[in-house]
C-alpha positions as YAML, in Angstrom:
chain: A
units: angstrom
residues:
- id: 1
  name: MET
  ca: [86.61, 62.47, 161.11]
- id: 2
  name: THR
  ca: [84.95, 65.65, 162.31]
- id: 3
  name: VAL
  ca: [81.78, 67.11, 163.77]
- id: 4
  name: THR
  ca: [80.25, 70.47, 162.84]
- id: 5
  name: VAL
  ca: [79.31, 72.80, 165.70]
- id: 6
  name: ARG
  ca: [76.77, 75.51, 164.90]
- id: 7
  name: TYR
  ca: [76.21, 78.44, 167.26]
- id: 8
  name: PHE
  ca: [73.07, 80.48, 167.76]
- id: 9
  name: ALA
  ca: [72.33, 83.86, 169.37]
- id: 10
  name: GLY
  ca: [74.59, 84.59, 172.36]
- id: 11
  name: ALA
  ca: [76.67, 81.47, 171.71]
- id: 12
  name: ARG
  ca: [77.50, 82.79, 168.23]
- id: 13
  name: ALA
  ca: [78.52, 86.14, 169.68]
- id: 14
  name: ALA
  ca: [80.68, 84.51, 172.36]
- id: 15
  name: ALA
  ca: [82.38, 82.15, 169.90]
- id: 16
  name: GLY
  ca: [82.87, 84.84, 167.29]
- id: 17
  name: THR
  ca: [81.80, 82.46, 164.54]
- id: 18
  name: GLU
  ca: [78.65, 80.87, 163.17]
- id: 19
  name: ALA
  ca: [80.12, 77.36, 162.88]
- id: 20
  name: GLU
  ca: [83.31, 75.34, 163.14]
- id: 21
  name: VAL
  ca: [84.53, 71.76, 163.10]
- id: 22
  name: VAL
  ca: [85.87, 69.68, 166.00]
- id: 23
  name: PRO
  ca: [87.17, 66.11, 166.16]
- id: 24
  name: ALA
  ca: [84.59, 63.32, 166.29]
- id: 25
  name: GLY
  ca: [84.47, 61.08, 169.36]
- id: 26
  name: LEU
  ca: [84.16, 63.80, 172.01]
- id: 27
  name: ASP
  ca: [81.56, 63.45, 174.75]
- id: 28
  name: ARG
  ca: [79.82, 66.61, 176.00]
- id: 29
  name: ASP
  ca: [82.47, 67.46, 178.61]
- id: 30
  name: GLY
  ca: [85.16, 66.93, 175.98]
- id: 31
  name: LEU
  ca: [83.31, 69.16, 173.53]
- id: 32
  name: ILE
  ca: [82.93, 71.91, 176.12]
- id: 33
  name: ALA
  ca: [86.64, 71.65, 177.00]
- id: 34
  name: GLU
  ca: [87.63, 71.84, 173.31]
- id: 35
  name: LEU
  ca: [85.42, 74.86, 172.63]
- id: 36
  name: THR
  ca: [86.53, 76.62, 175.82]
- id: 37
  name: ALA
  ca: [90.18, 76.11, 174.86]
- id: 38
  name: ARG
  ca: [89.47, 77.68, 171.48]
- id: 39
  name: HIS
  ca: [87.30, 80.61, 172.57]
- id: 40
  name: GLY
  ca: [87.82, 81.26, 176.28]
- id: 41
  name: GLU
  ca: [85.71, 81.94, 179.32]
- id: 42
  name: ARG
  ca: [83.08, 84.05, 177.57]
- id: 43
  name: LEU
  ca: [81.94, 81.04, 175.55]
- id: 44
  name: ALA
  ca: [82.44, 78.70, 178.53]
- id: 45
  name: ALA
  ca: [79.87, 80.73, 180.49]
- id: 46
  name: VAL
  ca: [77.34, 80.31, 177.68]
- id: 47
  name: LEU
  ca: [78.08, 76.59, 177.30]
- id: 48
  name: ARG
  ca: [77.36, 75.98, 181.00]
- id: 49
  name: VAL
  ca: [73.71, 77.01, 180.49]
- id: 50
  name: ALA
  ca: [73.21, 76.05, 176.82]
- id: 51
  name: SER
  ca: [71.17, 73.22, 175.36]
- id: 52
  name: PHE
  ca: [72.79, 70.98, 172.79]
- id: 53
  name: LEU
  ca: [71.13, 69.26, 169.83]
- id: 54
  name: VAL
  ca: [72.89, 66.51, 167.91]
- id: 55
  name: ASP
  ca: [71.47, 66.08, 164.43]
- id: 56
  name: GLY
  ca: [68.28, 67.78, 165.63]
- id: 57
  name: THR
  ca: [67.78, 65.67, 168.77]
- id: 58
  name: ALA
  ca: [68.40, 66.84, 172.34]
- id: 59
  name: TRP
  ca: [71.73, 65.53, 173.65]
- id: 60
  name: HIS
  ca: [70.71, 64.25, 177.10]
- id: 61
  name: ASP
  ca: [73.38, 61.58, 177.65]
- id: 62
  name: SER
  ca: [76.52, 63.62, 178.21]
- id: 63
  name: GLU
  ca: [78.72, 60.51, 177.97]
- id: 64
  name: THR
  ca: [77.62, 59.58, 174.44]
- id: 65
  name: PRO
  ca: [80.46, 60.40, 172.03]
- id: 66
  name: LEU
  ca: [79.82, 62.41, 168.90]
- id: 67
  name: GLY
  ca: [79.90, 60.38, 165.71]
- id: 68
  name: ALA
  ca: [81.74, 61.50, 162.59]
- id: 69
  name: GLY
  ca: [79.64, 63.77, 160.41]
- id: 70
  name: ALA
  ca: [77.28, 64.81, 163.22]
- id: 71
  name: THR
  ca: [76.08, 68.38, 163.62]
- id: 72
  name: VAL
  ca: [75.85, 69.90, 167.09]
- id: 73
  name: GLU
  ca: [73.71, 72.99, 167.60]
- id: 74
  name: VAL
  ca: [74.52, 75.11, 170.64]
- id: 75
  name: LEU
  ca: [71.40, 76.91, 171.88]
- id: 76
  name: PRO
  ca: [71.78, 79.39, 174.74]
- id: 77
  name: PRO
  ca: [68.72, 80.22, 176.84]
- id: 78
  name: PHE
  ca: [66.47, 82.56, 174.91]
- id: 79
  name: ALA
  ca: [64.65, 85.52, 176.40]
- id: 80
  name: GLY
  ca: [61.21, 86.25, 175.09]
- id: 81
  name: GLY
  ca: [58.51, 88.75, 175.56]
...
């Protein structure tokens, strides 16, 4: 049972990949810990300020575990002009 994590913009650069899979059942802190363990402090810095979407919906409740088959999108702050 897994979850797909998709990275965008600076998160993609920090992770060094466009997407990967993690175990289902993680809450947001668990997800951040898992991804930091895999990719290090550069990604951790992005994750601290990123927004997270789960199956297209903002993930506001950080204690809600990720269900099997979910897709998490990691969106760092975007600069515009």
